[in-house]
Biopython code that builds the backbone (N, CA, C, O; Angstrom):
import numpy as np
from Bio.PDB.StructureBuilder import StructureBuilder

atoms = [
    (1, "MET", "N", (9.895, -69.209, -136.408)),
    (1, "MET", "CA", (8.641, -69.778, -135.955)),
    (1, "MET", "C", (8.919, -71.029, -135.131)),
    (1, "MET", "O", (9.823, -71.809, -135.432)),
    (2, "ARG", "N", (8.133, -71.194, -134.103)),
    (2, "ARG", "CA", (8.260, -72.361, -133.236)),
    (2, "ARG", "C", (6.994, -73.203, -133.361)),
    (2, "ARG", "O", (5.886, -72.690, -133.204)),
    (3, "THR", "N", (7.156, -74.482, -133.641)),
    (3, "THR", "CA", (6.016, -75.389, -133.746)),
    (3, "THR", "C", (5.779, -76.091, -132.411)),
    (3, "THR", "O", (6.663, -76.154, -131.557)),
    (4, "HIS", "N", (4.567, -76.615, -132.254)),
    (4, "HIS", "CA", (4.226, -77.416, -131.076)),
    (4, "HIS", "C", (4.803, -78.817, -131.255)),
    (4, "HIS", "O", (5.168, -79.188, -132.371)),
    (5, "PRO", "N", (4.895, -79.606, -130.176)),
    (5, "PRO", "CA", (5.425, -80.968, -130.290)),
    (5, "PRO", "C", (4.703, -81.831, -131.335)),
    (5, "PRO", "O", (5.308, -82.727, -131.924)),
    (6, "ASP", "N", (3.409, -81.560, -131.564)),
    (6, "ASP", "CA", (2.663, -82.360, -132.546)),
    (6, "ASP", "C", (2.853, -81.856, -133.979)),
    (6, "ASP", "O", (2.247, -82.389, -134.909)),
    (7, "GLY", "N", (3.690, -80.833, -134.161)),
    (7, "GLY", "CA", (3.960, -80.300, -135.486)),
    (7, "GLY", "C", (3.065, -79.140, -135.890)),
    (7, "GLY", "O", (3.296, -78.520, -136.927)),
    (8, "SER", "N", (2.046, -78.833, -135.091)),
    (8, "SER", "CA", (1.150, -77.727, -135.422)),
    (8, "SER", "C", (1.849, -76.389, -135.169)),
    (8, "SER", "O", (2.865, -76.318, -134.478)),
    (9, "LEU", "N", (1.284, -75.349, -135.741)),
    (9, "LEU", "CA", (1.884, -74.027, -135.666)),
    (9, "LEU", "C", (0.813, -72.998, -135.349)),
    (9, "LEU", "O", (-0.241, -72.978, -135.986)),
    (10, "GLU", "N", (1.072, -72.157, -134.384)),
    (10, "GLU", "CA", (0.189, -71.030, -134.073)),
    (10, "GLU", "C", (0.924, -69.756, -134.449)),
    (10, "GLU", "O", (2.078, -69.555, -134.070)),
    (11, "ILE", "N", (0.243, -68.897, -135.199)),
    (11, "ILE", "CA", (0.792, -67.601, -135.578)),
    (11, "ILE", "C", (-0.128, -66.537, -134.993)),
    (11, "ILE", "O", (-1.347, -66.610, -135.146)),
    (12, "TYR", "N", (0.447, -65.569, -134.336)),
    (12, "TYR", "CA", (-0.332, -64.513, -133.684)),
    (12, "TYR", "C", (-0.274, -63.250, -134.529)),
    (12, "TYR", "O", (0.787, -62.642, -134.674)),
    (13, "LEU", "N", (-1.411, -62.857, -135.084)),
    (13, "LEU", "CA", (-1.533, -61.636, -135.876)),
    (13, "LEU", "C", (-2.221, -60.602, -134.993)),
    (13, "LEU", "O", (-3.428, -60.678, -134.765)),
    (14, "ARG", "N", (-1.466, -59.656, -134.506)),
    (14, "ARG", "CA", (-2.047, -58.636, -133.634)),
    (14, "ARG", "C", (-1.120, -57.442, -133.540)),
    (14, "ARG", "O", (0.071, -57.536, -133.836)),
    (15, "GLY", "N", (-1.673, -56.333, -133.129)),
    (15, "GLY", "CA", (-0.905, -55.105, -133.033)),
    (15, "GLY", "C", (0.030, -55.080, -131.845)),
    (15, "GLY", "O", (1.132, -54.536, -131.927)),
    (16, "GLU", "N", (-0.404, -55.669, -130.735)),
    (16, "GLU", "CA", (0.407, -55.649, -129.518)),
    (16, "GLU", "C", (1.175, -56.947, -129.368)),
    (16, "GLU", "O", (0.701, -58.014, -129.759)),
    (17, "ASN", "N", (2.350, -56.847, -128.806)),
    (17, "ASN", "CA", (3.178, -58.017, -128.557)),
    (17, "ASN", "C", (2.411, -59.006, -127.673)),
    (17, "ASN", "O", (1.910, -58.610, -126.621)),
    (18, "PRO", "N", (2.305, -60.292, -128.073)),
    (18, "PRO", "CA", (1.554, -61.264, -127.292)),
    (18, "PRO", "C", (2.301, -61.789, -126.071)),
    (18, "PRO", "O", (1.769, -62.629, -125.345)),
    (19, "GLY", "N", (3.499, -61.322, -125.834)),
    (19, "GLY", "CA", (4.277, -61.752, -124.678)),
    (19, "GLY", "C", (5.503, -62.540, -125.110)),
    (19, "GLY", "O", (5.557, -63.060, -126.225)),
    (20, "PRO", "N", (6.490, -62.627, -124.221)),
    (20, "PRO", "CA", (7.756, -63.246, -124.586)),
    (20, "PRO", "C", (7.646, -64.713, -125.015)),
    (20, "PRO", "O", (8.425, -65.159, -125.857)),
    (21, "ASP", "N", (6.703, -65.469, -124.458)),
    (21, "ASP", "CA", (6.576, -66.878, -124.821)),
    (21, "ASP", "C", (5.930, -67.086, -126.183)),
    (21, "ASP", "O", (6.030, -68.176, -126.747)),
    (22, "ARG", "N", (5.262, -66.056, -126.731)),
    (22, "ARG", "CA", (4.600, -66.157, -128.037)),
    (22, "ARG", "C", (5.204, -65.234, -129.085)),
    (22, "ARG", "O", (4.819, -65.279, -130.253)),
    (23, "GLU", "N", (6.134, -64.413, -128.677)),
    (23, "GLU", "CA", (6.686, -63.387, -129.562)),
    (23, "GLU", "C", (7.339, -63.973, -130.813)),
    (23, "GLU", "O", (7.315, -63.351, -131.875)),
    (24, "ARG", "N", (7.911, -65.146, -130.692)),
    (24, "ARG", "CA", (8.592, -65.762, -131.839)),
    (24, "ARG", "C", (7.625, -66.049, -132.991)),
    (24, "ARG", "O", (8.046, -66.077, -134.148)),
    (25, "ASN", "N", (6.343, -66.260, -132.697)),
    (25, "ASN", "CA", (5.332, -66.558, -133.717)),
    (25, "ASN", "C", (4.397, -65.375, -133.949)),
    (25, "ASN", "O", (3.272, -65.554, -134.416)),
    (26, "TRP", "N", (4.853, -64.184, -133.630)),
    (26, "TRP", "CA", (4.034, -62.980, -133.742)),
    (26, "TRP", "C", (4.321, -62.260, -135.051)),
    (26, "TRP", "O", (5.476, -62.001, -135.390)),
    (27, "LEU", "N", (3.262, -61.940, -135.780)),
    (27, "LEU", "CA", (3.346, -61.080, -136.951)),
    (27, "LEU", "C", (2.568, -59.809, -136.628)),
    (27, "LEU", "O", (1.344, -59.861, -136.510)),
    (28, "PRO", "N", (3.240, -58.676, -136.483)),
    (28, "PRO", "CA", (2.540, -57.431, -136.149)),
    (28, "PRO", "C", (1.480, -57.096, -137.195)),
    (28, "PRO", "O", (1.706, -57.235, -138.398)),
    (29, "ALA", "N", (0.346, -56.663, -136.722)),
    (29, "ALA", "CA", (-0.777, -56.302, -137.595)),
    (29, "ALA", "C", (-1.256, -54.902, -137.233)),
    (29, "ALA", "O", (-1.067, -54.455, -136.101)),
    (30, "PRO", "N", (-1.869, -54.211, -138.177)),
    (30, "PRO", "CA", (-2.373, -52.864, -137.884)),
    (30, "PRO", "C", (-3.587, -52.917, -136.961)),
    (30, "PRO", "O", (-4.256, -53.944, -136.846)),
    (31, "ALA", "N", (-3.853, -51.799, -136.314)),
    (31, "ALA", "CA", (-5.058, -51.697, -135.487)),
    (31, "ALA", "C", (-6.284, -51.710, -136.391)),
    (31, "ALA", "O", (-6.223, -51.229, -137.522)),
    (32, "GLY", "N", (-7.373, -52.243, -135.916)),
    (32, "GLY", "CA", (-8.598, -52.288, -136.709)),
    (32, "GLY", "C", (-8.637, -53.483, -137.643)),
    (32, "GLY", "O", (-7.879, -54.441, -137.490)),
    (33, "ARG", "N", (-9.536, -53.405, -138.614)),
    (33, "ARG", "CA", (-9.726, -54.521, -139.548)),
    (33, "ARG", "C", (-8.565, -54.601, -140.542)),
    (33, "ARG", "O", (-7.988, -53.583, -140.924)),
    (34, "PHE", "N", (-8.237, -55.821, -140.952)),
    (34, "PHE", "CA", (-7.207, -56.028, -141.964)),
    (34, "PHE", "C", (-7.476, -57.357, -142.665)),
    (34, "PHE", "O", (-8.257, -58.174, -142.176)),
    (35, "ASN", "N", (-6.840, -57.569, -143.786)),
    (35, "ASN", "CA", (-6.993, -58.807, -144.557)),
    (35, "ASN", "C", (-5.731, -59.649, -144.420)),
    (35, "ASN", "O", (-4.631, -59.123, -144.251)),
    (36, "VAL", "N", (-5.910, -60.958, -144.496)),
    (36, "VAL", "CA", (-4.788, -61.892, -144.443)),
    (36, "VAL", "C", (-4.718, -62.623, -145.779)),
    (36, "VAL", "O", (-5.727, -63.138, -146.262)),
    (37, "PHE", "N", (-3.537, -62.668, -146.370)),
    (37, "PHE", "CA", (-3.318, -63.356, -147.642)),
    (37, "PHE", "C", (-2.279, -64.441, -147.433)),
    (37, "PHE", "O", (-1.342, -64.272, -146.653)),
    (38, "LEU", "N", (-2.444, -65.541, -148.122)),
    (38, "LEU", "CA", (-1.499, -66.647, -148.055)),
    (38, "LEU", "C", (-0.809, -66.766, -149.407)),
    (38, "LEU", "O", (-1.469, -66.908, -150.437)),
    (39, "ARG", "N", (0.496, -66.709, -149.401)),
    (39, "ARG", "CA", (1.263, -66.839, -150.637)),
    (39, "ARG", "C", (1.944, -68.204, -150.613)),
    (39, "ARG", "O", (2.676, -68.524, -149.676)),
    (40, "LEU", "N", (1.701, -69.000, -151.642)),
    (40, "LEU", "CA", (2.303, -70.332, -151.746)),
    (40, "LEU", "C", (3.370, -70.312, -152.829)),
    (40, "LEU", "O", (3.091, -69.987, -153.983)),
    (41, "TYR", "N", (4.583, -70.658, -152.454)),
    (41, "TYR", "CA", (5.671, -70.758, -153.414)),
    (41, "TYR", "C", (5.808, -72.220, -153.829)),
    (41, "TYR", "O", (5.922, -73.093, -152.968)),
    (42, "TRP", "N", (5.798, -72.498, -155.109)),
    (42, "TRP", "CA", (5.891, -73.840, -155.654)),
    (42, "TRP", "C", (4.817, -74.743, -155.046)),
    (42, "TRP", "O", (5.146, -75.785, -154.479)),
    (43, "PRO", "N", (3.553, -74.368, -155.153)),
    (43, "PRO", "CA", (2.484, -75.186, -154.555)),
    (43, "PRO", "C", (2.362, -76.542, -155.243)),
    (43, "PRO", "O", (2.641, -76.690, -156.433)),
    (44, "GLN", "N", (1.941, -77.511, -154.460)),
    (44, "GLN", "CA", (1.700, -78.834, -155.018)),
    (44, "GLN", "C", (0.311, -78.864, -155.651)),
    (44, "GLN", "O", (-0.506, -77.978, -155.403)),
    (45, "ARG", "N", (0.052, -79.856, -156.446)),
    (45, "ARG", "CA", (-1.181, -79.963, -157.223)),
    (45, "ARG", "C", (-2.462, -79.778, -156.382)),
    (45, "ARG", "O", (-3.359, -79.062, -156.827)),
    (46, "PRO", "N", (-2.590, -80.389, -155.189)),
    (46, "PRO", "CA", (-3.841, -80.212, -154.426)),
    (46, "PRO", "C", (-4.180, -78.743, -154.139)),
    (46, "PRO", "O", (-5.353, -78.372, -154.111)),
    (47, "ALA", "N", (-3.165, -77.918, -153.928)),
    (47, "ALA", "CA", (-3.419, -76.495, -153.690)),
    (47, "ALA", "C", (-3.887, -75.806, -154.964)),
    (47, "ALA", "O", (-4.684, -74.869, -154.908)),
    (48, "LEU", "N", (-3.405, -76.256, -156.091)),
    (48, "LEU", "CA", (-3.777, -75.647, -157.367)),
    (48, "LEU", "C", (-5.164, -76.080, -157.836)),
    (48, "LEU", "O", (-5.847, -75.321, -158.524)),
    (49, "THR", "N", (-5.585, -77.284, -157.474)),
    (49, "THR", "CA", (-6.877, -77.802, -157.928)),
    (49, "THR", "C", (-8.004, -77.523, -156.945)),
    (49, "THR", "O", (-9.170, -77.766, -157.257)),
    (50, "GLY", "N", (-7.670, -77.011, -155.751)),
    (50, "GLY", "CA", (-8.698, -76.739, -154.750)),
    (50, "GLY", "C", (-8.992, -77.929, -153.848)),
    (50, "GLY", "O", (-9.901, -77.867, -153.020)),
    (51, "ASP", "N", (-8.227, -79.022, -154.000)),
    (51, "ASP", "CA", (-8.413, -80.180, -153.121)),
    (51, "ASP", "C", (-7.827, -79.929, -151.732)),
    (51, "ASP", "O", (-8.170, -80.633, -150.782)),
    (52, "TRP", "N", (-6.952, -78.941, -151.605)),
    (52, "TRP", "CA", (-6.385, -78.552, -150.314)),
    (52, "TRP", "C", (-6.776, -77.110, -150.052)),
    (52, "TRP", "O", (-6.724, -76.271, -150.952)),
    (53, "THR", "N", (-7.158, -76.829, -148.847)),
    (53, "THR", "CA", (-7.410, -75.451, -148.434)),
    (53, "THR", "C", (-6.675, -75.215, -147.127)),
    (53, "THR", "O", (-6.539, -76.138, -146.324)),
    (54, "PRO", "N", (-6.204, -74.013, -146.898)),
    (54, "PRO", "CA", (-5.481, -73.742, -145.655)),
    (54, "PRO", "C", (-6.439, -73.802, -144.465)),
    (54, "PRO", "O", (-7.648, -73.635, -144.626)),
    (55, "PRO", "N", (-5.896, -74.039, -143.275)),
    (55, "PRO", "CA", (-6.750, -74.038, -142.085)),
    (55, "PRO", "C", (-7.421, -72.680, -141.904)),
    (55, "PRO", "O", (-6.889, -71.653, -142.325)),
    (56, "THR", "N", (-8.581, -72.687, -141.282)),
    (56, "THR", "CA", (-9.276, -71.425, -141.033)),
    (56, "THR", "C", (-8.602, -70.657, -139.907)),
    (56, "THR", "O", (-7.968, -71.238, -139.027)),
    (57, "LEU", "N", (-8.751, -69.364, -139.954)),
    (57, "LEU", "CA", (-8.242, -68.523, -138.873)),
    (57, "LEU", "C", (-9.198, -68.585, -137.696)),
    (57, "LEU", "O", (-10.414, -68.657, -137.871)),
    (58, "GLN", "N", (-8.643, -68.557, -136.514)),
    (58, "GLN", "CA", (-9.469, -68.557, -135.308)),
    (58, "GLN", "C", (-9.117, -67.342, -134.479)),
    (58, "GLN", "O", (-7.945, -67.069, -134.219)),
    (59, "ARG", "N", (-10.137, -66.618, -134.068)),
    (59, "ARG", "CA", (-9.908, -65.452, -133.229)),
    (59, "ARG", "C", (-9.620, -65.941, -131.802)),
    (59, "ARG", "O", (-10.384, -66.721, -131.234)),
    (60, "ALA", "N", (-8.522, -65.474, -131.247)),
    (60, "ALA", "CA", (-8.147, -65.829, -129.879)),
    (60, "ALA", "C", (-8.221, -64.589, -129.016)),
    (60, "ALA", "O", (-8.134, -63.466, -129.514)),
    (61, "SER", "N", (-8.379, -64.792, -127.749)),
    (61, "SER", "CA", (-8.433, -63.642, -126.832)),
    (61, "SER", "C", (-7.065, -63.171, -126.470)),
    (61, "SER", "O", (-6.923, -62.214, -125.709)),
]
sb = StructureBuilder()
sb.init_structure("model")
sb.init_model(0)
sb.init_chain("A")
sb.init_seg("    ")
for serial, (resi, resn, name, xyz) in enumerate(atoms, 1):
    if name == "N":
        sb.init_residue(resn, " ", resi, " ")
    sb.init_atom(name, np.array(xyz, "f"), 0.0, 1.0, " ", f" {name:<3s}", serial, name[0])
structure = sb.get_structure()
């Protein structure tokens, strides 16, 4: 995975390759509707108590 200079991360979930400049952050997804799950290994307390929530997904073109 490649992060932006500000430390943020974009992950592309899609069936088709998003292109060579984005391929490193591409996770192939099935065609049609699908669910996304986040697995946290050794989560810190805020994740366990609900004080932290992951960023929302944004649909991109």
